N, CA, C and O atoms as CSV, one atom per row, in Angstrom:
chain,resi,resn,atom,element,x,y,z
A,1,MET,N,N,52.246,72.553,14.434
A,1,MET,CA,C,50.776,72.549,14.200
A,1,MET,C,C,50.745,70.728,13.709
A,1,MET,O,O,51.498,70.296,12.837
A,2,TRP,N,N,49.928,70.014,14.316
A,2,TRP,CA,C,49.678,68.630,14.170
A,2,TRP,C,C,49.197,68.684,12.722
A,2,TRP,O,O,48.505,69.516,12.136
A,3,SER,N,N,49.849,67.394,12.266
A,3,SER,CA,C,49.585,66.933,10.782
A,3,SER,C,C,49.470,65.484,10.795
A,3,SER,O,O,50.393,64.809,11.251
A,4,PRO,N,N,48.155,64.819,10.220
A,4,PRO,CA,C,47.983,63.494,10.326
A,4,PRO,C,C,49.248,62.840,9.238
A,4,PRO,O,O,49.594,61.663,9.342
A,5,GLY,N,N,49.780,63.651,8.344
A,5,GLY,CA,C,50.420,62.924,7.603
A,5,GLY,C,C,52.016,62.631,8.127
A,5,GLY,O,O,52.770,61.659,8.078
A,6,ARG,N,N,52.098,63.942,8.628
A,6,ARG,CA,C,53.679,63.706,9.269
A,6,ARG,C,C,53.563,62.909,10.812
A,6,ARG,O,O,54.506,62.379,11.401
A,7,ASP,N,N,52.734,62.952,11.087
A,7,ASP,CA,C,52.537,61.801,12.668
A,7,ASP,C,C,52.583,60.330,11.924
A,7,ASP,O,O,53.294,59.491,12.478
A,8,ALA,N,N,52.017,60.009,10.937
A,8,ALA,CA,C,51.791,58.695,10.324
A,8,ALA,C,C,53.113,58.201,9.841
A,8,ALA,O,O,53.437,57.016,9.924
A,9,LYS,N,N,54.101,59.419,9.179
A,9,LYS,CA,C,55.630,58.902,8.993
A,9,LYS,C,C,56.236,58.645,9.933
A,9,LYS,O,O,57.046,57.726,9.810
A,10,LEU,N,N,56.129,59.281,11.184
A,10,LEU,CA,C,57.062,59.124,12.294
A,10,LEU,C,C,56.876,57.815,12.668
A,10,LEU,O,O,57.807,57.037,12.878
A,11,SER,N,N,55.309,57.447,12.790
A,11,SER,CA,C,55.093,56.465,13.317
A,11,SER,C,C,55.462,55.037,12.775
A,11,SER,O,O,55.319,53.935,13.304
A,12,ASN,N,N,55.935,55.366,11.661
A,12,ASN,CA,C,56.131,54.148,10.764
A,12,ASN,C,C,57.738,54.296,10.618
A,12,ASN,O,O,58.292,53.970,9.568
A,13,VAL,N,N,58.366,54.740,11.586
A,13,VAL,CA,C,59.978,54.739,10.773
A,13,VAL,C,C,60.376,53.413,11.406
A,13,VAL,O,O,59.876,52.953,12.432
A,14,GLN,N,N,61.252,52.903,10.736
A,14,GLN,CA,C,61.805,51.325,10.779
A,14,GLN,C,C,63.182,51.255,11.710
A,14,GLN,O,O,63.920,52.231,11.845
A,15,GLU,N,N,63.385,50.179,12.230
A,15,GLU,CA,C,64.507,49.984,12.943
A,15,GLU,C,C,65.662,49.834,11.814
A,15,GLU,O,O,65.537,49.003,10.915
A,16,HIS,N,N,66.600,50.538,11.892
A,16,HIS,CA,C,67.564,50.286,10.830
A,16,HIS,C,C,68.677,49.545,11.199
A,16,HIS,O,O,69.655,49.630,10.456
A,17,ARG,N,N,68.761,48.709,12.356
A,17,ARG,CA,C,69.531,47.596,13.025
A,17,ARG,C,C,69.515,46.659,12.101
A,17,ARG,O,O,68.477,46.269,11.565
A,18,ARG,N,N,71.114,46.053,11.742
A,18,ARG,CA,C,71.146,44.776,10.854
A,18,ARG,C,C,70.751,43.851,11.454
A,18,ARG,O,O,70.306,42.981,10.704
A,19,TYR,N,N,70.675,43.496,13.031
A,19,TYR,CA,C,70.187,42.349,14.144
A,19,TYR,C,C,69.477,42.761,15.126
A,19,TYR,O,O,69.837,43.665,15.880
A,20,ALA,N,N,68.372,42.123,15.217
A,20,ALA,CA,C,67.463,42.567,16.038
A,20,ALA,C,C,68.001,42.235,17.561
A,20,ALA,O,O,68.527,41.141,17.762
A,21,ARG,N,N,67.879,43.092,18.520
A,21,ARG,CA,C,67.928,43.154,20.088
A,21,ARG,C,C,66.848,42.859,20.681
A,21,ARG,O,O,65.673,43.052,20.370
A,22,VAL,N,N,67.450,42.254,21.785
A,22,VAL,CA,C,66.345,41.866,22.824
A,22,VAL,C,C,66.969,42.313,24.249
A,22,VAL,O,O,68.136,42.177,24.617
A,23,ALA,N,N,65.815,42.920,24.997
A,23,ALA,CA,C,66.289,43.201,26.591
A,23,ALA,C,C,66.522,42.036,27.396
A,23,ALA,O,O,65.829,41.020,27.457
A,24,ALA,N,N,67.601,42.314,28.016
A,24,ALA,CA,C,68.152,41.418,28.737
A,24,ALA,C,C,69.042,41.711,29.865
A,24,ALA,O,O,70.122,42.258,29.642
A,25,THR,N,N,68.721,41.425,30.946
A,25,THR,CA,C,69.643,41.870,32.239
A,25,THR,C,C,70.487,40.309,32.788
A,25,THR,O,O,69.971,39.469,33.525
A,26,TRP,N,N,71.234,40.273,32.468
A,26,TRP,CA,C,72.168,39.230,32.876
A,26,TRP,C,C,73.656,39.655,33.186
A,26,TRP,O,O,74.329,40.399,32.473
A,27,SER,N,N,74.044,39.090,34.309
A,27,SER,CA,C,75.253,39.017,34.700
A,27,SER,C,C,76.705,39.154,33.883
A,27,SER,O,O,76.968,38.171,33.191
A,28,VAL,N,N,77.463,39.995,33.871
A,28,VAL,CA,C,78.406,39.824,32.662
A,28,VAL,C,C,79.888,40.104,33.354
A,28,VAL,O,O,79.838,41.164,33.978
A,29,THR,N,N,80.768,39.679,33.406
A,29,THR,CA,C,82.105,40.099,33.567
A,29,THR,C,C,82.875,40.589,32.373
A,29,THR,O,O,83.130,39.864,31.411
A,30,VAL,N,N,83.299,42.068,32.490
A,30,VAL,CA,C,84.320,42.505,31.496
A,30,VAL,C,C,85.615,42.638,31.819
A,30,VAL,O,O,85.999,43.296,32.787
A,31,ARG,N,N,86.424,41.969,30.960
A,31,ARG,CA,C,87.984,41.997,31.399
A,31,ARG,C,C,88.724,42.537,30.036
A,31,ARG,O,O,88.779,41.959,28.951
A,32,THR,N,N,89.348,43.969,30.445
A,32,THR,CA,C,90.199,44.336,29.361
A,32,THR,C,C,91.502,44.538,30.093
A,32,THR,O,O,91.610,45.231,31.105
A,33,GLY,N,N,92.517,43.858,29.487
A,33,GLY,CA,C,93.899,44.248,29.953
A,33,GLY,C,C,93.703,43.482,31.330
A,33,GLY,O,O,93.195,42.373,31.497
A,34,ASP,N,N,94.342,44.531,32.472
A,34,ASP,CA,C,94.406,44.089,33.708
A,34,ASP,C,C,92.844,44.679,34.419
A,34,ASP,O,O,92.723,44.646,35.644
A,35,ARG,N,N,91.998,45.068,33.768
A,35,ARG,CA,C,90.736,45.477,34.326
A,35,ARG,C,C,89.704,44.513,34.572
A,35,ARG,O,O,89.312,43.886,33.588
A,36,LEU,N,N,89.247,44.296,35.553
A,36,LEU,CA,C,88.011,43.384,35.538
A,36,LEU,C,C,86.616,44.213,36.171
A,36,LEU,O,O,86.533,44.787,37.256
A,37,LEU,N,N,85.708,44.086,35.253
A,37,LEU,CA,C,84.429,45.063,35.875
A,37,LEU,C,C,83.121,43.879,35.817
A,37,LEU,O,O,82.971,43.170,34.821
A,38,HIS,N,N,82.357,43.799,36.839
A,38,HIS,CA,C,81.348,43.149,37.160
A,38,HIS,C,C,79.928,44.069,36.746
A,38,HIS,O,O,79.491,44.996,37.427
A,39,LEU,N,N,79.564,43.762,35.960
A,39,LEU,CA,C,78.580,44.898,35.140
A,39,LEU,C,C,77.042,43.795,34.629
A,39,LEU,O,O,77.142,42.582,34.816
A,40,GLN,N,N,75.801,44.341,34.045
A,40,GLN,CA,C,74.860,43.821,33.801
A,40,GLN,C,C,74.667,44.314,32.247
A,40,GLN,O,O,75.139,45.362,31.806
A,41,THR,N,N,73.867,43.344,31.475
A,41,THR,CA,C,73.649,43.260,30.318
A,41,THR,C,C,72.457,44.184,29.879
A,41,THR,O,O,71.388,43.831,30.377
A,42,VAL,N,N,72.395,45.254,29.084
A,42,VAL,CA,C,71.099,45.954,28.981
A,42,VAL,C,C,70.241,45.236,27.785
A,42,VAL,O,O,69.042,44.976,27.877
A,43,ASN,N,N,71.099,44.948,26.599
A,43,ASN,CA,C,70.112,44.316,25.602
A,43,ASN,C,C,71.213,43.273,24.720
A,43,ASN,O,O,72.387,43.539,24.974
A,44,LEU,N,N,71.033,42.244,23.823
A,44,LEU,CA,C,71.885,41.585,23.330
A,44,LEU,C,C,71.076,40.940,22.181
A,44,LEU,O,O,69.876,40.688,22.281
A,45,SER,N,N,71.830,40.688,21.071
A,45,SER,CA,C,71.806,40.060,19.908
A,45,SER,C,C,72.834,38.917,19.462
A,45,SER,O,O,73.936,38.762,19.988
A,46,ALA,N,N,72.398,38.253,18.575
A,46,ALA,CA,C,73.517,37.450,18.097
A,46,ALA,C,C,74.820,37.799,17.931
A,46,ALA,O,O,75.714,36.954,17.967
A,47,HIS,N,N,75.078,39.277,17.704
A,47,HIS,CA,C,76.635,39.666,17.029
A,47,HIS,C,C,77.124,40.657,18.218
A,47,HIS,O,O,78.224,41.190,18.069
A,48,GLY,N,N,76.355,40.943,19.421
A,48,GLY,CA,C,76.887,42.076,20.142
A,48,GLY,C,C,75.975,41.818,21.364
A,48,GLY,O,O,75.136,40.919,21.424
A,49,VAL,N,N,76.256,42.753,22.362
A,49,VAL,CA,C,75.684,42.944,23.545
A,49,VAL,C,C,75.970,44.621,24.362
A,49,VAL,O,O,77.099,45.100,24.469
A,50,LYS,N,N,74.837,45.238,24.814
A,50,LYS,CA,C,75.278,46.319,25.548
A,50,LYS,C,C,74.992,46.107,26.892
A,50,LYS,O,O,74.072,45.437,27.362
A,51,VAL,N,N,76.047,46.873,27.598
A,51,VAL,CA,C,76.077,46.779,28.877
A,51,VAL,C,C,76.018,48.042,29.687
A,51,VAL,O,O,76.358,49.145,29.258
A,52,GLY,N,N,75.607,47.818,30.769
A,52,GLY,CA,C,75.381,49.386,31.581
A,52,GLY,C,C,76.558,49.553,32.085
A,52,GLY,O,O,77.348,48.609,32.086
A,53,LEU,N,N,76.885,50.724,32.586
A,53,LEU,CA,C,78.344,51.289,33.032
A,53,LEU,C,C,78.143,51.594,34.412
A,53,LEU,O,O,77.019,51.905,34.808
A,54,ASP,N,N,79.211,51.530,35.255
A,54,ASP,CA,C,79.337,52.320,36.374
A,54,ASP,C,C,80.988,52.601,36.583
A,54,ASP,O,O,81.704,52.816,37.561
A,55,ALA,N,N,81.204,52.478,35.110
A,55,ALA,CA,C,82.890,53.053,35.075
A,55,ALA,C,C,83.286,53.053,33.983
A,55,ALA,O,O,82.975,52.034,33.366
A,56,ALA,N,N,83.837,53.742,33.458
A,56,ALA,CA,C,84.628,54.273,31.841
A,56,ALA,C,C,85.333,52.808,31.685
A,56,ALA,O,O,86.032,52.154,32.458
A,57,LEU,N,N,84.803,52.541,30.216
A,57,LEU,CA,C,85.484,51.311,29.274
A,57,LEU,C,C,86.801,51.850,28.800
A,57,LEU,O,O,86.942,53.073,28.816
A,58,PRO,N,N,87.595,51.234,28.459
A,58,PRO,CA,C,88.880,51.802,27.335
A,58,PRO,C,C,87.859,52.194,26.025
A,58,PRO,O,O,86.669,51.904,25.905
A,59,PRO,N,N,88.714,52.937,25.102
A,59,PRO,CA,C,88.114,53.359,24.071
A,59,PRO,C,C,87.808,52.617,22.923
A,59,PRO,O,O,88.613,51.724,22.658
A,60,VAL,N,N,86.672,52.784,22.037
A,60,VAL,CA,C,86.421,52.278,20.899
A,60,VAL,C,C,87.433,51.380,20.298
A,60,VAL,O,O,88.567,51.734,19.978
A,61,GLY,N,N,86.860,50.001,20.147
A,61,GLY,CA,C,88.420,49.432,19.407
A,61,GLY,C,C,88.994,48.463,20.122
A,61,GLY,O,O,89.464,47.395,19.731
A,62,THR,N,N,88.905,49.016,21.460
A,62,THR,CA,C,89.670,47.811,22.419
A,62,THR,C,C,89.333,46.510,22.148
A,62,THR,O,O,88.286,46.266,21.549
A,63,SER,N,N,90.125,45.584,22.530
A,63,SER,CA,C,89.607,44.029,22.782
A,63,SER,C,C,89.104,43.848,24.310
A,63,SER,O,O,89.442,44.438,25.336
A,64,ALA,N,N,88.255,42.907,24.098
A,64,ALA,CA,C,87.601,42.759,25.681
A,64,ALA,C,C,87.362,41.119,25.685
A,64,ALA,O,O,87.404,40.466,24.642
A,65,HIS,N,N,87.169,40.676,26.665
A,65,HIS,CA,C,86.928,39.179,27.120
A,65,HIS,C,C,85.320,39.074,28.014
A,65,HIS,O,O,85.326,39.286,29.226
A,66,LEU,N,N,84.370,38.831,27.494
A,66,LEU,CA,C,83.285,39.220,28.329
A,66,LEU,C,C,82.623,37.677,28.499
A,66,LEU,O,O,82.240,36.950,27.583
A,67,ARG,N,N,82.607,37.419,29.832
A,67,ARG,CA,C,81.989,36.184,30.410
A,67,ARG,C,C,80.376,36.662,30.775
A,67,ARG,O,O,79.995,37.412,31.674
A,68,LEU,N,N,79.653,36.007,29.828
A,68,LEU,CA,C,77.988,36.276,29.942
A,68,LEU,C,C,77.501,34.971,30.819
A,68,LEU,O,O,77.967,33.837,30.703
A,69,GLU,N,N,76.444,35.389,31.736
A,69,GLU,CA,C,75.865,34.498,32.586
A,69,GLU,C,C,74.161,34.570,32.382
A,69,GLU,O,O,73.363,35.248,33.029
A,70,PRO,N,N,73.910,33.682,31.320
A,70,PRO,CA,C,72.195,33.838,31.295
A,70,PRO,C,C,71.691,32.906,32.214
A,70,PRO,O,O,72.288,31.857,32.453
A,71,PRO,N,N,70.603,33.228,32.759
A,71,PRO,CA,C,70.064,32.768,33.957
A,71,PRO,C,C,69.793,31.195,33.701
A,71,PRO,O,O,70.019,30.364,34.581
A,72,ASP,N,N,69.328,30.879,32.517
A,72,ASP,CA,C,69.017,29.256,32.443
A,72,ASP,C,C,69.981,28.614,31.274
A,72,ASP,O,O,69.469,27.915,30.400
A,73,ALA,N,N,71.086,28.818,31.287
A,73,ALA,CA,C,72.051,28.424,30.450
A,73,ALA,C,C,73.549,28.599,31.000
A,73,ALA,O,O,73.837,29.654,31.566
A,74,PRO,N,N,74.426,27.674,30.860
A,74,PRO,CA,C,75.742,27.705,31.340
A,74,PRO,C,C,76.247,28.857,30.916
A,74,PRO,O,O,75.696,29.503,30.025
A,75,PRO,N,N,77.256,29.209,31.457
A,75,PRO,CA,C,77.954,30.693,31.404
A,75,PRO,C,C,78.679,30.424,29.627
A,75,PRO,O,O,78.907,29.390,29.000
A,76,MET,N,N,78.830,31.626,29.345
A,76,MET,CA,C,79.282,31.895,27.913
A,76,MET,C,C,80.503,32.960,27.675
A,76,MET,O,O,80.332,34.168,27.841
A,77,ASP,N,N,81.775,32.381,27.260
A,77,ASP,CA,C,82.883,33.410,27.269
A,77,ASP,C,C,82.882,33.798,25.883
A,77,ASP,O,O,82.927,32.946,24.995
A,78,VAL,N,N,82.836,34.933,25.664
A,78,VAL,CA,C,82.879,35.697,24.016
A,78,VAL,C,C,84.192,36.660,24.246
A,78,VAL,O,O,84.470,37.323,25.245
A,79,GLU,N,N,84.989,36.517,22.876
A,79,GLU,CA,C,85.796,37.642,22.816
A,79,GLU,C,C,85.142,38.726,21.937
A,79,GLU,O,O,84.442,38.496,20.952
A,80,ALA,N,N,85.413,39.741,22.347
A,80,ALA,CA,C,84.740,40.841,21.674
A,80,ALA,C,C,85.762,42.538,21.429
A,80,ALA,O,O,86.838,42.704,22.002
A,81,ILE,N,N,85.313,43.301,20.764
A,81,ILE,CA,C,85.624,44.660,20.887
A,81,ILE,C,C,84.674,45.575,21.269
A,81,ILE,O,O,83.466,45.404,21.108
A,82,VAL,N,N,85.275,46.721,21.863
A,82,VAL,CA,C,84.434,47.851,22.146
A,82,VAL,C,C,83.742,48.457,21.045
A,82,VAL,O,O,84.295,49.247,20.280
A,83,TRP,N,N,82.703,48.149,20.964
A,83,TRP,CA,C,82.114,48.955,19.658
A,83,TRP,C,C,81.859,50.581,19.300
A,83,TRP,O,O,82.257,51.342,18.419
A,84,ARG,N,N,81.126,50.671,20.270
A,84,ARG,CA,C,80.301,51.906,20.613
A,84,ARG,C,C,80.385,52.326,22.328
A,84,ARG,O,O,80.510,51.452,23.186
A,85,ALA,N,N,80.308,53.572,22.606
A,85,ALA,CA,C,80.383,54.213,23.868
A,85,ALA,C,C,79.175,54.838,23.964
A,85,ALA,O,O,79.316,55.868,23.304
A,86,ASP,N,N,77.953,54.806,24.453
A,86,ASP,CA,C,76.822,55.982,24.808
A,86,ASP,C,C,76.807,56.139,26.305
A,86,ASP,O,O,77.323,55.392,27.138
A,87,ASP,N,N,76.002,57.440,26.529
A,87,ASP,CA,C,75.474,58.305,27.726
A,87,ASP,C,C,75.657,56.747,28.787
A,87,ASP,O,O,76.446,56.550,29.712
A,88,ASP,N,N,74.403,55.664,28.098
A,88,ASP,CA,C,74.208,54.435,29.138
A,88,ASP,C,C,74.747,53.309,28.999
A,88,ASP,O,O,74.100,52.290,29.239
A,89,GLY,N,N,76.176,53.256,28.542
A,89,GLY,CA,C,76.577,52.188,28.321
A,89,GLY,C,C,77.418,51.927,27.032
A,89,GLY,O,O,77.390,52.729,26.099
A,90,SER,N,N,78.162,50.796,27.002
A,90,SER,CA,C,78.800,50.624,25.884
A,90,SER,C,C,78.268,49.228,25.119
A,90,SER,O,O,77.694,48.280,25.654
A,91,ALA,N,N,78.646,49.393,23.656
A,91,ALA,CA,C,78.248,48.252,22.800
A,91,ALA,C,C,79.221,47.321,22.682
A,91,ALA,O,O,80.316,47.882,22.734
A,92,PHE,N,N,79.322,46.057,22.535
A,92,PHE,CA,C,80.456,45.103,22.114
A,92,PHE,C,C,80.139,44.311,21.108
A,92,PHE,O,O,79.110,43.635,21.095
A,93,PHE,N,N,81.014,44.332,20.166
A,93,PHE,CA,C,80.642,43.245,18.954
A,93,PHE,C,C,81.339,41.893,19.037
A,93,PHE,O,O,82.557,41.836,19.206
A,94,PHE,N,N,80.579,40.800,18.920
A,94,PHE,CA,C,81.513,39.683,19.346
A,94,PHE,C,C,82.172,39.181,18.270
A,94,PHE,O,O,81.722,39.210,17.124
A,95,VAL,N,N,83.341,38.670,18.626
A,95,VAL,CA,C,84.489,38.407,17.507
A,95,VAL,C,C,84.815,36.665,17.638
A,95,VAL,O,O,85.355,35.963,16.782
A,96,GLY,N,N,84.401,36.328,18.725
A,96,GLY,CA,C,84.416,34.571,18.827
A,96,GLY,C,C,83.792,34.443,20.453
A,96,GLY,O,O,83.830,35.175,21.442
A,97,THR,N,N,83.207,33.104,20.143
A,97,THR,CA,C,82.307,32.589,21.452
A,97,THR,C,C,82.957,31.004,21.878
A,97,THR,O,O,83.656,30.212,21.245
A,98,SER,N,N,82.447,30.975,23.064
A,98,SER,CA,C,82.824,29.367,23.708
A,98,SER,C,C,81.926,29.244,24.794
A,98,SER,O,O,81.666,30.189,25.538
A,99,TYR,N,N,81.497,28.243,24.898
A,99,TYR,CA,C,80.836,27.933,26.074
A,99,TYR,C,C,81.441,27.456,27.330
A,99,TYR,O,O,82.279,26.602,27.039
A,100,ALA,N,N,81.385,27.611,28.385
A,100,ALA,CA,C,82.016,27.193,29.371
A,100,ALA,C,C,81.646,25.670,29.694
A,100,ALA,O,O,80.536,25.220,29.410
A,101,GLU,N,N,82.671,24.883,30.321
A,101,GLU,CA,C,82.345,23.471,30.651
A,101,GLU,C,C,81.425,23.287,31.692
A,101,GLU,O,O,81.096,22.151,32.032
């Protein structure tokens, strides 16, 4: 049964993430060990990125090198770790960045 109080509470649920994310579809190359995957980002924040997958990535905690290619800026190389594996992709936490020359 519908209840205005219950529905009002559901509509006021706040995001519990520490850092805001924005939707972004950028090309990204993911290198883990000797594997090289050419993928697309789903969203990103100042501290991480989620990529859509067409292949399984290594387990959570694995080191990775990402080359992000924003449409209006030079490519950016990022050291990261696989932070989370979801059904629609994997999240990476950045541990170091540098801009390509």
